[in-house]
C-alpha positions in Angstrom: -51.2 -31.9 37.3 -47.5 -32.7 36.8 -45.8 -32.1 33.1 -42.1 -33.6 32.7 -40.4 -31.5 30.1 -36.9 -32.2 28.2 -33.7 -30.5 29.9 -34.3 -28.7 27.1 -37.3 -27.3 27.3 -37.3 -26.8 31.0 -34.6 -24.3 30.2 -36.8 -22.2 26.8 -39.4 -21.7 29.3 -36.8 -20.6 31.9 -35.5 -18.3 30.1 -38.7 -16.7 29.1 -38.9 -16.0 32.0 -35.8 -14.4 33.0 -36.0 -12.3 30.8 -38.8 -10.9 32.5 -42.2 -11.3 29.7 -43.7 -13.5 32.1 -43.6 -13.8 36.3 -43.9 -17.7 35.9 -43.6 -21.2 33.7 -47.4 -21.5 34.3 -47.1 -17.6 32.0 -44.8 -19.7 29.2 -47.3 -22.8 29.2 -50.5 -20.8 29.1 -49.2 -18.2 26.0 -47.4 -21.4 23.7 -50.4 -22.6 24.4 -53.1 -20.1 23.4 -50.9 -19.5 20.8 -51.3 -23.3 19.3 -54.4 -23.4 19.4 -53.9 -20.2 17.5 -51.7 -21.9 15.4 -54.5 -24.8 14.8 -57.5 -22.4 13.6 -55.8 -20.5 11.1 -54.2 -24.1 9.8 -57.3 -25.7 9.6 -58.6 -22.1 7.2 -54.9 -22.5 5.0 -56.9 -25.9 4.5 -60.2 -23.9 4.1 -59.4 -21.6 1.7 -57.2 -24.1 -0.9 -59.9 -26.8 -0.8 -62.5 -23.3 -1.5 -60.1 -23.6 -4.1 -59.3 -26.9 -6.2 -63.3 -27.5 -5.9 -63.8 -24.2 -7.5 -61.5 -25.0 -9.7 -63.8 -28.1 -10.5 -67.1 -26.8 -10.8 -65.1 -24.3 -13.8 -64.1 -27.3 -15.6 -67.3 -28.5 -14.9 -68.7 -24.9 -17.1 -66.3 -25.6 -19.1 -67.9 -29.5 -21.0 -64.2 -30.3 -19.3 -65.7 -32.8 -16.4 -64.9 -36.5 -16.1 -68.5 -38.9 -16.6 -68.0 -41.5 -15.2 -71.1 -45.1 -15.3 -70.3 -47.8 -12.8 -68.6 -48.7 -10.1 -65.1 -50.0 -12.1 -65.2 -46.8 -13.7 -65.4 -44.4 -10.4 -61.8 -46.2 -8.5 -60.4 -46.5 -11.8 -61.0 -42.8 -11.4 -59.5 -42.9 -7.9 -56.6 -45.3 -8.9 -55.8 -42.6 -12.1 -55.6 -40.3 -8.9 -53.5 -41.0 -5.9 -51.0 -42.9 -9.1 -51.4 -46.5 -8.4 -51.7 -48.7 -11.2 -55.3 -50.0 -12.2 -56.6 -53.5 -11.7 
């Protein structure tokens, strides 16, 4: 596999190897990829937690009778437009 890097990225990888923390550039790249995977997993968990919190807020509002009854497709479209900040047709 051949990978092209900017001079800045190549310099950063060389610095990591020269620091003694890594034996070679491949170790640096492997560690960076592992970190990226962990970061993506962390972001996914944060998004899920936020969604769960928003869903719970909605459930709580429904229990308090604060829901909005939608009886037609047009009312639903208007509601979504309002939520997205779009003008009503």
